[in-house]
KEKE-3310 file (N, C-alpha, C; in steps of 0.2 Angstrom, whole numbers, plus 5000, padded with zeros to 4 digits):
npx = (5392:5405:5421:5424:5412:5405:5413:5410:5397:5398:5406:5396:5388:5394:5396:5407:5418:5430:5428:5435:5444:5444:5451:5452:5461:5461:5460:5445:5441:5451:5448:5435:5426:5425:5411:5397:5385:5390:5394:5381:5376:5383:5380:5366:5366:5372:5362:5351:5356:5361:5354:5357:5362:5373:5382:5386:5397:5403:5407:5415:5426:5431:5444:5448:5441:5440:5439:5426:5419:5421:5414:5401:5400:5401:5390:5380:5381:5379:5365:5360:5362:5354:5342)
npy = (5541:5538:5532:5539:5544:5532:5527:5537:5533:5520:5524:5531:5521:5516:5521:5521:5522:5532:5547:5548:5538:5527:5522:5519:5508:5502:5488:5484:5475:5477:5489:5490:5482:5465:5456:5445:5453:5466:5463:5461:5473:5481:5474:5477:5491:5493:5488:5496:5509:5508:5499:5486:5469:5462:5448:5437:5429:5437:5448:5441:5438:5450:5461:5474:5491:5496:5485:5480:5491:5491:5479:5483:5494:5488:5480:5490:5496:5485:5483:5495:5494:5484:5489)
npz = (5411:5421:5428:5440:5444:5447:5457:5467:5470:5475:5487:5493:5498:5508:5523:5532:5525:5519:5510:5494:5496:5488:5472:5454:5453:5465:5476:5480:5491:5500:5505:5510:5522:5519:5516:5514:5515:5511:5498:5493:5494:5485:5473:5473:5473:5460:5452:5454:5451:5438:5431:5428:5430:5441:5443:5457:5454:5444:5452:5462:5454:5450:5454:5456:5458:5446:5438:5441:5437:5423:5420:5422:5414:5401:5401:5402:5390:5381:5384:5379:5366:5363:5363)
capx = (5395:5413:5423:5424:5405:5404:5417:5406:5391:5401:5408:5390:5384:5398:5397:5413:5423:5432:5427:5442:5448:5444:5453:5451:5466:5460:5456:5440:5441:5455:5445:5428:5426:5421:5407:5391:5381:5393:5393:5374:5375:5386:5376:5360:5368:5373:5356:5347:5359:5363:5349:5360:5363:5380:5382:5390:5403:5407:5410:5421:5431:5434:5449:5448:5435:5440:5436:5419:5416:5422:5409:5395:5400:5400:5383:5375:5382:5375:5358:5358:5363:5348:5336)
capy = (5536:5538:5528:5543:5544:5525:5527:5541:5529:5515:5527:5533:5516:5513:5527:5521:5523:5539:5549:5548:5532:5522:5524:5514:5503:5500:5482:5486:5471:5480:5496:5488:5475:5461:5450:5444:5458:5471:5461:5462:5481:5483:5472:5481:5498:5493:5486:5502:5515:5507:5494:5480:5464:5460:5441:5435:5426:5442:5452:5438:5438:5457:5462:5481:5495:5497:5478:5480:5497:5488:5475:5487:5498:5483:5478:5495:5497:5480:5485:5501:5491:5479:5493)
capz = (5416:5422:5434:5446:5447:5449:5464:5472:5471:5480:5493:5497:5501:5514:5527:5536:5520:5518:5503:5490:5498:5482:5466:5450:5454:5472:5477:5485:5497:5505:5508:5512:5526:5514:5518:5509:5515:5507:5491:5491:5494:5479:5468:5473:5470:5453:5449:5455:5448:5431:5429:5426:5435:5442:5446:5462:5451:5441:5458:5465:5449:5449:5459:5457:5457:5438:5435:5442:5433:5416:5419:5422:5408:5396:5402:5400:5382:5378:5385:5375:5359:5362:5362)
cpx = (5402:5415:5423:5417:5403:5407:5413:5400:5393:5402:5401:5386:5388:5400:5404:5419:5424:5431:5434:5446:5449:5447:5452:5455:5465:5457:5451:5439:5446:5453:5439:5429:5422:5418:5401:5386:5384:5393:5386:5373:5378:5382:5369:5361:5368:5366:5351:5350:5360:5358:5352:5361:5370:5379:5387:5397:5407:5410:5416:5427:5435:5438:5448:5442:5435:5437:5429:5416:5416:5416:5402:5394:5398:5392:5378:5376:5378:5367:5356:5358:5356:5342:5334)
cpy = (5536:5534:5532:5543:5537:5524:5531:5537:5524:5518:5529:5528:5513:5519:5527:5522:5530:5541:5550:5542:5527:5525:5518:5507:5499:5493:5483:5482:5473:5486:5495:5482:5470:5456:5450:5449:5464:5469:5462:5469:5483:5481:5476:5488:5498:5492:5492:5508:5514:5502:5488:5475:5461:5453:5441:5433:5432:5447:5448:5438:5445:5458:5470:5485:5495:5491:5478:5486:5494:5484:5478:5491:5494:5481:5484:5496:5491:5481:5490:5499:5487:5483:5496)
cpz = (5416:5428:5440:5449:5450:5456:5469:5474:5476:5487:5497:5500:5507:5518:5531:5531:5518:5511:5500:5492:5492:5476:5461:5451:5461:5472:5482:5491:5502:5508:5512:5516:5522:5517:5513:5509:5511:5500:5489:5490:5487:5473:5467:5470:5463:5449:5449:5451:5440:5428:5425:5432:5435:5446:5452:5459:5448:5447:5461:5460:5448:5455:5461:5456:5449:5435:5435:5437:5425:5415:5418:5416:5402:5396:5400:5393:5379:5378:5380:5367:5357:5361:5355)
residu = (UNK:UNK:UNK:UNK:UNK:UNK:UNK:UNK:UNK:UNK:UNK:UNK:UNK:UNK:UNK:UNK:UNK:UNK:UNK:UNK:UNK:UNK:UNK:UNK:UNK:UNK:UNK:UNK:UNK:UNK:UNK:UNK:UNK:UNK:UNK:UNK:UNK:UNK:UNK:UNK:UNK:UNK:UNK:UNK:UNK:UNK:UNK:UNK:UNK:UNK:UNK:UNK:UNK:UNK:UNK:UNK:UNK:UNK:UNK:UNK:UNK:UNK:UNK:UNK:UNK:UNK:UNK:UNK:UNK:UNK:UNK:UNK:UNK:UNK:UNK:UNK:UNK:UNK:UNK:UNK:UNK:UNK:UNK)
# end
């Protein structure tokens, strides 16, 4: 799992988003029209692709793509250690 792969998965969920528009330091709310539906899309994508649950609060507190990636990466590692 890399931040680049994570970004590609996010970009795939939003057809209006130009490929390559997101960078780790991007505030995703600046690139994606931010509403509750898009938040749910990101939460669902993370659940399906990485088998972890991102809470609304975690997403609200994250500012950049890297912030979200870091949360997901930590949860994936915690899951692997628990097995």
